[in-house]
C-alpha positions, 0 to 999 in steps of 0.5 A: 264638333264645337263648330257643329253645335255653333251652327246648330244653335245659329240655325235654331235661333234663326228659326225662332226669329222667323217663327216670331216674325210669322207670329207677329205677321199678323202685323196690321199692314199684313192683315189685308184691309179692304180700306185705306188706313186713314179710313179704318175703324176699330171694328175693321181692325177687329174683324180683320184680326179675327179673320187672320186668326181663323181656326187659331181663334178657338185656342185663344183666350179673350184676353189674348185676342184683345191684346192682338187687336190692340197691337194691330190698332197701335201699328195702324196708329203708328203708320198713320203718324208717318208723314206723306211724301209731298207730290212733286210739282212742275217748278220753273226752276226744275231741271239743268236749265230751269230759272226762277219766275221773277213775277212769282218771286215778287208775289212770294215776297208779298205773301211772306211779308203779309202772312208769314213774317208775323211769326217766321223770320228770315234772318239770313236775307237782307232787303238788298238781296231782293234786287240781286240778279237771279232773284226777285229783281225789285228795283233799288227804289222798290227795295228802299220802299219795302225796307222802310215798311219795317221798323229796325232797332239800331244804336246805341246813339251818342247817349248810349241808347238804342232807338228805332228807325225805318229799315234800309236796304242793307238791313237783314229781315227783322226777327219776328220775335226778340227771342225764342222764349217770346216766340214760344210764348206767343205760339202755344209752346211751339217755336216757328222756324226761321224760313231762310233755309227751310226749302233746303232743310226739308226733304222735297224742299218747295214741294213740301212747302206747297203740300204743307200749306195746302194740305190741312184737313178737317177729316182726321182718320178715325184711329188717329189720336189727335192732340188738343191745340194742334192741327192735322196735316198729313205732310208734317212729321207726326201729322200735327202742328201748332200752325193753323191754316194760313192761306185762304183765297183772296187773303192777299191782293197781288199788286200785279193783279194775279188771282190770289188763290190758296194754291197760287199763294202756296206756289209763289211763297214756295218759289220765294223760299227756294230762292232765299235758300239757293240765291245763286242757283241761276248763276250756278246753272249758267256756269255749268253750260260752258263747263260742259262745252269745255269738257266735251271739247276736251274729250274730243281732243284727248281722243284725237291725241290718243288716236294719233299717238297710238296710230301705228301700234296694234292694240 
């Protein structure tokens, strides 16, 4: 009998949950809008809610209807704050046999140096890495010249004082700010992330970087609650970030003569940042080829051994 009551209460509880689900099914996304969410207005939602209520509308007070409309608006706004997924791009390094585009890596470093380095550091990358095989592969002379463009704090000297000197190939990329507090103060309270590993730390990696850099929009959805001092970008979590649009056509002058469009620069720096996060990618892929060949040969030999050993046994 106790088991019977337990089952009865469980079924009743499930029915209550289901009923609540049906009542709230008037969730904003279940109302059947004829517009994309980023085009909806409060009037559109009110009309959809009243149409969804139908005959039940007559038995509700004005306050109850307003409460349902407010809930639907909140649900739409919450959905509008969800970041869009970055569309996949055809990168040269995609696939098991993909490789970095050396020219794109060199251009990507130029974009980082001239556009990104003023706010974003890359503390896990050294100038000498720019000449490593599988990377941008700058010449040693070029790396020395690139490093010398930066001023590095060194020391202490014989008198115990720190001093400034030109960068050398063994130096890490200099920090954009001396500390996090200085970085926040210079960026309205936001802390610019280090870019050394950002391409691996973010979902979709280089696709996300490209989408973010090219995804700024002045057309903010009518129901989106924008905050002062932030910039709308549908690919960023919450769709608002402190960083303004950084790329514009012709912002840099590529040394190889490539036209520096916004899309080209986003592509190049995306490739460069992916290399920084995965500098041994090409070596790893190169190692996979002999390993696969070895495994195939091993499988063939094991199968031949199996057939020879058990050739006189019925099975």
